[in-house]
C-alpha positions in Angstrom: 104.0 315.2 159.2 100.5 316.4 158.7 100.5 318.5 161.8 103.6 320.3 160.6 101.8 321.5 157.5 98.7 322.4 159.6 100.7 324.7 161.8 102.3 326.4 158.8 98.9 327.0 157.3 97.5 328.3 160.6 100.4 330.8 160.9 100.0 331.9 157.3 96.2 332.3 157.8 96.7 334.4 160.9 99.3 336.5 159.2 97.0 337.2 156.2 94.1 338.1 158.5 96.2 340.3 160.7 97.7 342.1 157.6 94.2 342.8 156.3 93.0 344.1 159.7 96.1 346.2 160.0 95.6 347.7 156.5 92.0 348.5 157.0 92.5 350.1 160.4 95.5 352.1 159.1 93.5 353.5 156.2 90.7 354.5 158.7 93.3 356.5 160.6 93.3 354.2 163.7 97.0 353.4 163.6 97.3 352.7 167.4 94.6 350.0 167.1 96.2 348.6 164.0 99.5 348.2 165.9 97.7 346.6 168.8 96.0 344.1 166.4 99.4 343.3 164.9 100.8 342.7 168.4 97.9 340.4 169.3 98.4 338.4 166.1 102.1 338.1 166.8 101.4 336.9 170.4 98.9 334.2 169.0 101.6 333.0 166.5 104.2 333.0 169.3 101.9 330.8 171.5 101.4 328.4 168.6 105.2 328.1 168.0 105.9 327.6 171.7 103.3 324.9 171.9 104.9 323.2 168.9 108.4 323.4 170.3 107.1 322.0 173.6 105.7 319.0 171.8 109.0 318.6 169.9 111.1 318.6 173.1 108.7 316.1 174.7 109.2 313.7 171.7 113.0 314.2 171.8 113.0 313.6 175.6 111.0 310.4 175.1 113.3 309.1 172.4 116.6 309.7 174.2 115.3 308.8 177.7 113.3 305.8 176.5 110.1 307.0 178.2 106.6 306.8 176.9 
């Protein structure tokens, strides 16, 4: 249960940081770099979510197939 909250806070933190970086770069006139930074942040969050789903499926598999 604690790791669920940790993942949510990590995703929220990454989102806030990426939003700040995007805003700063856009105001500086570097819109291409701002979009690239947003894309990198999205990829990082996607990797976190995929890792969490992988752990979830392993737990489901161990419950229904009675493996440790």
